[in-house]
C-alpha positions as CSV (number, residue, x, y, z in Angstrom):
1,M,0.0,0.0,0.0
2,S,1.5,3.4,-1.0
3,K,2.0,6.1,1.6
4,N,-0.5,8.4,-0.2
5,I,-3.2,5.8,-0.2
6,R,-2.5,5.0,3.4
7,L,-2.7,8.8,4.3
8,N,-6.0,9.1,2.5
9,I,-7.5,6.2,4.3
10,S,-6.2,7.6,7.6
11,I,-7.9,11.0,6.9
12,F,-11.1,9.2,6.0
13,L,-11.2,7.2,9.2
14,V,-10.5,10.2,11.3
15,L,-13.3,12.2,9.6
16,L,-15.6,9.2,10.0
17,G,-14.8,8.8,13.7
18,T,-15.3,12.6,14.2
19,F,-18.7,12.5,12.5
20,F,-20.1,9.6,14.5
21,G,-18.3,10.5,17.7
22,I,-16.2,7.3,17.6
23,P,-12.5,7.3,18.5
24,V,-10.6,5.8,15.6
25,D,-7.0,4.6,15.6
26,S,-5.9,5.4,12.1
27,K,-2.5,3.9,12.3
28,E,-1.7,0.5,10.8
29,K,-0.5,-2.0,13.4
30,V,2.6,-4.0,13.2
31,R,2.5,-7.0,15.5
32,V,5.8,-7.9,17.2
33,S,6.6,-10.6,19.7
34,I,9.6,-11.0,22.0
35,F,10.3,-13.1,25.0
36,S,11.4,-11.7,28.4
37,W,14.9,-10.6,27.6
38,P,16.5,-7.1,27.8
39,G,18.2,-7.5,24.4
40,Y,14.7,-7.3,22.8
41,G,13.6,-4.4,24.9
42,F,14.4,-1.8,22.2
43,W,11.0,-2.4,20.7
44,F,9.4,-0.9,23.8
45,I,11.6,2.2,23.4
46,A,10.4,2.5,19.8
47,K,6.8,2.2,20.9
48,E,7.0,4.5,24.0
49,K,9.0,7.2,22.2
50,K,6.6,7.0,19.2
51,I,9.5,6.5,16.8
52,M,7.2,5.1,14.0
53,D,5.1,7.9,12.5
54,D,2.7,5.9,10.2
55,Y,2.5,2.6,12.2
56,E,1.7,1.4,15.7
57,L,3.8,-1.3,17.3
58,D,1.7,-3.9,19.0
59,I,4.2,-5.8,21.2
60,T,3.4,-9.2,22.8
61,I,5.6,-11.2,25.2
62,I,5.7,-14.9,24.2
63,E,8.2,-16.9,26.2
64,D,8.5,-19.8,23.7
65,P,10.2,-18.7,20.5
66,Y,8.6,-21.6,18.5
67,E,5.2,-20.3,19.6
68,S,6.1,-17.0,18.1
69,F,7.2,-18.6,14.9
70,A,3.9,-20.6,14.7
71,A,1.9,-17.4,15.2
72,M,3.9,-15.7,12.4
73,T,3.1,-18.7,10.1
74,A,-0.6,-18.4,11.1
75,G,-0.6,-14.7,10.1
76,K,-1.0,-13.5,13.7
77,L,2.4,-11.7,13.9
78,E,4.5,-9.8,11.4
79,V,7.8,-9.7,13.4
80,T,9.6,-11.4,16.2
81,S,13.0,-11.0,17.9
82,S,14.7,-14.2,18.8
83,T,18.0,-15.9,18.6
84,V,19.5,-16.3,15.1
85,E,19.5,-20.0,14.4
86,Y,16.0,-20.6,13.2
87,G,16.5,-19.5,9.6
88,P,17.8,-22.8,8.2
89,I,15.1,-24.8,9.9
90,A,12.4,-22.6,8.5
91,A,13.9,-22.7,5.0
92,E,14.0,-26.5,4.9
93,Q,10.4,-26.8,6.2
94,N,9.2,-24.2,3.8
95,I,8.0,-22.0,6.7
96,P,7.4,-18.5,5.4
97,I,9.6,-16.7,7.9
98,K,12.9,-14.9,7.1
99,L,15.8,-13.7,9.1
100,V,16.2,-10.0,8.3
101,A,18.8,-8.7,10.8
102,Y,21.5,-9.7,13.2
103,T,21.2,-7.4,16.2
104,N,23.2,-8.2,19.3
105,P,26.0,-10.7,19.7
106,S,26.7,-12.2,23.1
107,N,29.7,-10.6,24.8
108,G,29.8,-12.9,27.9
109,V,26.2,-13.0,28.8
110,D,26.0,-16.7,27.9
111,K,27.8,-19.3,30.0
112,I,28.0,-23.1,30.3
113,I,27.8,-23.9,34.0
114,L,28.5,-27.3,35.6
115,A,26.8,-28.6,38.8
116,P,28.7,-29.3,42.0
117,G,30.8,-32.4,41.6
118,I,31.0,-32.1,37.8
119,K,34.6,-31.1,37.1
120,S,34.8,-31.3,33.3
121,A,33.1,-32.2,30.1
122,T,34.0,-35.9,30.5
123,D,32.1,-36.0,33.8
124,L,28.9,-35.3,31.9
125,Q,29.1,-38.7,30.0
126,G,25.5,-40.1,30.1
127,K,24.2,-37.2,32.2
128,K,21.5,-34.6,31.5
129,V,22.2,-31.0,30.5
130,A,19.8,-28.1,30.2
131,V,19.5,-26.3,26.9
132,M,16.7,-25.0,24.6
133,E,16.5,-27.8,22.0
134,G,16.4,-26.4,18.5
135,G,18.1,-23.2,19.9
136,L,21.6,-21.7,20.0
137,T,22.1,-23.0,23.5
138,Q,22.0,-26.6,22.2
139,I,24.6,-25.8,19.5
140,Y,26.8,-24.0,22.1
141,M,26.7,-27.0,24.3
142,G,27.4,-29.4,21.4
143,I,30.4,-27.5,20.2
144,W,31.8,-27.1,23.7
145,L,31.5,-30.9,24.3
146,E,33.4,-31.7,21.1
147,E,36.0,-29.1,21.8
148,N,36.6,-30.8,25.2
149,G,37.0,-34.5,24.1
150,M,33.4,-35.6,24.1
151,K,30.8,-36.3,21.3
152,F,27.9,-34.0,21.1
153,N,25.5,-36.8,21.8
154,D,27.3,-38.2,24.8
155,V,24.8,-36.4,27.0
156,T,21.0,-36.2,27.2
157,Y,19.6,-32.8,26.3
158,V,16.7,-31.5,28.4
159,N,14.6,-28.8,26.8
160,L,14.2,-26.1,29.4
161,I,13.8,-22.3,29.3
162,M,15.9,-20.3,31.7
163,D,13.9,-20.2,34.9
164,D,13.1,-23.9,34.6
165,A,16.8,-24.7,33.8
166,A,17.9,-22.9,36.9
167,S,15.4,-24.9,39.0
168,A,16.6,-28.1,37.4
169,M,20.2,-27.2,38.4
170,F,19.1,-26.5,42.0
171,S,17.2,-29.7,42.3
172,G,19.9,-31.9,40.7
173,E,17.8,-32.9,37.8
174,V,20.5,-31.8,35.4
175,S,24.3,-31.8,35.8
176,G,25.0,-28.7,33.7
177,G,23.5,-26.3,31.3
178,E,23.7,-23.2,29.2
179,F,22.6,-20.0,31.0
180,W,22.3,-16.4,30.0
181,E,22.0,-13.5,32.5
182,P,20.6,-12.9,34.9
183,Y,20.0,-16.7,35.3
184,G,23.7,-17.6,35.2
185,S,24.6,-15.3,38.1
186,M,21.6,-16.7,40.0
187,V,22.8,-20.3,39.7
188,L,26.4,-19.4,40.6
189,K,25.3,-17.4,43.6
190,N,22.8,-19.9,45.0
191,L,24.3,-23.2,44.1
192,K,27.5,-23.7,46.0
193,G,30.1,-25.6,44.0
194,S,28.7,-24.7,40.6
195,K,31.2,-23.3,38.2
196,V,31.6,-21.7,34.8
197,V,33.5,-23.6,32.1
198,A,32.8,-21.5,29.0
199,T,31.7,-18.0,28.4
200,S,30.7,-16.3,25.1
201,S,33.3,-13.5,25.7
202,E,36.1,-16.0,25.0
203,P,37.9,-15.4,21.6
204,F,36.9,-18.8,20.3
205,W,33.2,-18.0,20.7
206,Q,33.6,-14.5,19.4
207,E,35.2,-15.9,16.3
208,T,32.1,-18.1,15.7
209,A,29.7,-15.2,16.2
210,L,27.3,-18.0,17.1
211,L,25.5,-16.6,20.1
212,A,23.3,-13.6,19.1
213,D,19.8,-12.2,18.6
214,G,18.1,-11.2,15.4
215,I,14.9,-10.0,13.8
216,Y,12.6,-12.2,11.8
217,M,9.7,-11.1,9.6
218,S,7.0,-13.1,7.9
219,E,7.5,-13.5,4.2
220,K,4.0,-12.2,3.6
221,F,4.7,-9.0,5.5
222,I,7.9,-8.3,3.5
223,D,6.2,-9.1,0.1
224,S,2.8,-7.4,0.7
225,N,3.9,-4.4,2.7
226,P,7.6,-3.6,2.0
227,E,7.2,0.0,3.2
228,A,6.0,-1.1,6.6
229,A,8.7,-3.8,6.8
230,A,11.4,-1.1,6.2
231,A,9.8,1.3,8.6
232,T,9.6,-1.3,11.3
233,M,13.3,-2.2,10.9
234,K,14.2,1.5,10.9
235,A,12.2,2.0,14.1
236,Y,14.1,-0.7,15.8
237,F,17.5,0.7,14.9
238,D,16.3,4.3,15.7
239,A,15.4,3.0,19.1
240,V,18.8,1.5,19.6
241,S,20.3,4.9,18.6
242,W,18.1,6.7,21.1
243,W,19.1,4.2,23.8
244,K,22.8,4.7,23.1
245,K,22.3,8.4,23.8
246,N,19.9,7.9,26.7
247,P,20.9,4.6,28.3
248,K,19.5,5.3,31.8
249,A,16.1,6.4,30.5
250,G,16.1,3.6,28.0
251,N,16.9,0.9,30.6
252,E,14.1,2.2,32.7
253,I,11.6,1.8,29.8
254,I,12.8,-1.7,29.2
255,A,12.8,-2.7,32.8
256,K,9.2,-1.4,33.3
257,N,7.8,-3.2,30.3
258,L,9.6,-6.5,31.1
259,N,8.8,-6.2,34.8
260,F,12.6,-6.7,35.5
261,P,14.7,-4.9,38.0
262,V,16.7,-2.2,36.3
263,E,19.8,-3.9,37.7
264,D,19.0,-7.0,35.7
265,V,18.6,-5.0,32.5
266,E,21.9,-3.3,33.2
267,M,23.6,-6.6,33.7
268,V,22.6,-7.6,30.2
269,I,22.9,-4.5,28.1
270,G,24.9,-2.2,30.3
271,E,24.6,1.3,31.7
272,T,26.6,3.4,29.1
273,G,25.1,2.6,25.7
274,K,28.3,0.8,24.8
275,A,29.2,-2.9,24.6
276,K,28.7,-4.6,28.0
277,A,31.6,-6.8,29.1
278,G,29.8,-10.0,30.4
279,G,26.6,-8.9,28.6
280,L,25.6,-8.0,25.1
281,R,27.1,-5.9,22.3
282,I,24.1,-4.0,20.9
283,F,24.6,-3.4,17.2
284,D,23.6,-0.2,15.6
285,L,22.3,-0.1,12.0
286,D,25.8,0.3,10.5
287,E,27.2,-2.7,12.4
288,S,24.2,-4.9,11.5
289,A,24.4,-3.9,7.9
290,R,28.1,-4.8,7.7
291,F,27.5,-8.2,9.3
292,M,24.5,-8.8,7.0
293,K,26.9,-8.0,4.1
294,V,24.7,-5.2,2.6
295,K,27.2,-2.5,3.5
296,K,30.9,-2.2,2.8
297,G,33.3,-2.5,5.6
298,P,34.8,-5.2,7.9
299,V,32.3,-7.4,9.8
300,P,32.2,-6.2,13.4
301,I,32.4,-9.8,14.8
302,G,33.1,-13.3,13.5
303,K,34.4,-14.3,10.2
304,E,34.7,-12.4,7.0
305,D,31.5,-13.6,5.4
306,G,29.4,-12.5,8.3
307,I,25.8,-13.8,8.4
308,N,26.6,-16.3,5.7
309,D,29.3,-18.0,7.8
310,H,26.9,-18.0,10.8
311,W,24.2,-19.6,8.6
312,R,26.5,-22.4,7.5
313,L,27.6,-23.1,11.0
314,T,24.1,-23.4,12.4
315,N,22.9,-25.4,9.4
316,R,25.7,-28.0,9.8
317,W,24.8,-28.4,13.4
318,W,21.1,-28.9,12.8
319,V,22.0,-31.7,10.4
320,K,24.1,-33.3,13.2
321,F,21.3,-33.0,15.7
322,G,18.8,-34.5,13.1
323,L,16.7,-31.3,12.9
324,M,17.6,-30.9,9.2
325,K,18.6,-33.1,6.4
326,N,20.3,-30.7,4.0
327,V,22.7,-27.8,3.9
328,L,20.9,-24.9,2.3
329,P,22.2,-21.6,0.8
330,P,21.8,-18.6,3.1
331,S,19.5,-17.0,0.5
332,S,16.9,-19.6,1.2
333,G,16.1,-18.2,4.6
334,I,17.6,-14.7,4.8
335,D,15.8,-11.7,3.3
336,L,17.9,-8.6,2.9
337,R,15.2,-6.3,1.4
338,P,14.1,-4.5,4.7
339,I,17.6,-3.7,5.7
340,K,18.7,-2.8,2.2
341,A,15.8,-0.3,2.1
342,I,17.3,1.7,4.9
343,V,21.0,1.6,4.2
344,K,23.3,2.4,1.3
345,V,23.7,-1.1,-0.2
346,I,26.8,-2.6,-1.9
347,E,26.8,-1.8,-5.6
């Protein structure tokens, strides 16, 4: 729908509402989902600061990413923020969801923690570990096991989200797991003898660029409403820019909307608007565009081919885990049109 047509419709609706005395919201809604994580809180800044002129952000918290993907497939959402490993799975299953941006790599916020009495990877032989199956945490654990003398399938993976994973560590149900903040610190503080054996700030993990968040959009949204798709992406990165200049106020907005203590938000994204050691590195538009290979310049993290290297890494691991059968090209699940619309693209 063109901007002029949308404007005319908006004017008509306002006049109609005025005539009949009915309040009319003339803005087109863009439905976005996140789960409870400070790294996704920039959507709340975009909404609260009214960064989008012609559209209204309708934000829903859905704790299970796969529930969000199902809602997108059913046409109930246009956008979701989640971790960046789902693209290959969606592509092979012909699910109309595309990865459109890489937004914030982990800079130490992700940790592999072992339970008391478990000293090394080899002590996990035949034991249970907490991960989100089909998520980056499972790949993180699998790579770590193989880097430390084990096979990726020498353990039993237990599919748990963070609060349940922490409870499973406290109860002894699992012997280790992957935890992001603030849950990692919670386990270490309250489970005497637990210890960190890997953190995403280590050079090895930074080189993989494995652990990060991204933005997904439904294929229908991108195809049928490219102006809205571009405006939504711009709103996200404009909110990031606003936060970088106003981190204290931005963190308060995020904490309020997530019902988190501000201290927990600061633990993840920091207090200064800059990369947080032990937390996340929040990409601005330029950094994301370079990683997505639509803008010239060195990639800010990982290997030279940026998102394409990341895709190939996750795709190979999904084949190992049996979630996929084939290695697919990145173009099968990545759509660069929204980000290209708002940056100067490579000639």
